[in-house]
C-alpha positions as CSV (number, residue, x, y, z in Angstrom):
1,L,0.0,-0.2,-0.4
2,V,2.4,2.0,0.9
3,Q,4.8,1.7,-2.4
4,R,1.6,1.9,-4.2
5,G,0.1,5.5,-2.6
6,L,3.5,7.1,-2.6
7,Q,5.6,5.4,-5.5
8,A,8.1,5.7,-3.3
9,Q,10.6,2.3,-2.3
10,V,9.7,0.4,1.0
11,R,13.4,-0.3,2.3
12,V,13.1,-1.6,5.7
13,V,9.9,-2.8,7.8
14,R,10.7,-2.7,11.4
15,T,7.9,-5.0,13.8
16,D,8.1,-6.7,17.0
17,K,8.4,-10.0,17.1
18,G,4.4,-10.9,17.2
19,T,3.5,-13.8,15.5
20,E,1.7,-11.9,13.2
21,F,5.1,-11.2,11.6
22,L,6.5,-14.1,11.7
23,N,5.4,-16.3,9.0
24,Q,6.4,-17.4,5.4
25,T,4.0,-15.6,3.3
26,L,5.4,-12.6,4.8
27,H,9.1,-13.5,4.8
28,A,9.3,-14.5,1.0
29,Y,7.1,-11.2,0.4
30,F,10.1,-9.3,2.0
31,A,12.6,-10.9,0.2
32,A,10.7,-10.7,-3.4
33,E,10.5,-7.2,-2.9
34,G,13.9,-6.4,-1.6
35,I,13.0,-5.3,1.4
36,Q,15.1,-5.9,4.9
37,H,12.8,-6.9,7.8
38,Q,14.2,-5.6,11.6
39,M,12.5,-7.0,14.6
40,S,12.6,-5.1,17.9
41,V,11.7,-6.8,21.2
42,A,7.9,-7.1,21.4
43,R,6.2,-4.4,24.0
44,T,8.4,-2.6,24.3
45,P,8.4,1.1,23.0
46,E,11.4,2.6,21.0
């Protein structure tokens, strides 16, 4: 959505280690799009 709406390349997505972000489908999408996935500790504000 961000890439299409703003016509900008997403390079990094930062999430916590919640299970909704740790799955093969999302991992494959990030790899296909060249997006780096950075993870922080869950429930810890940065």
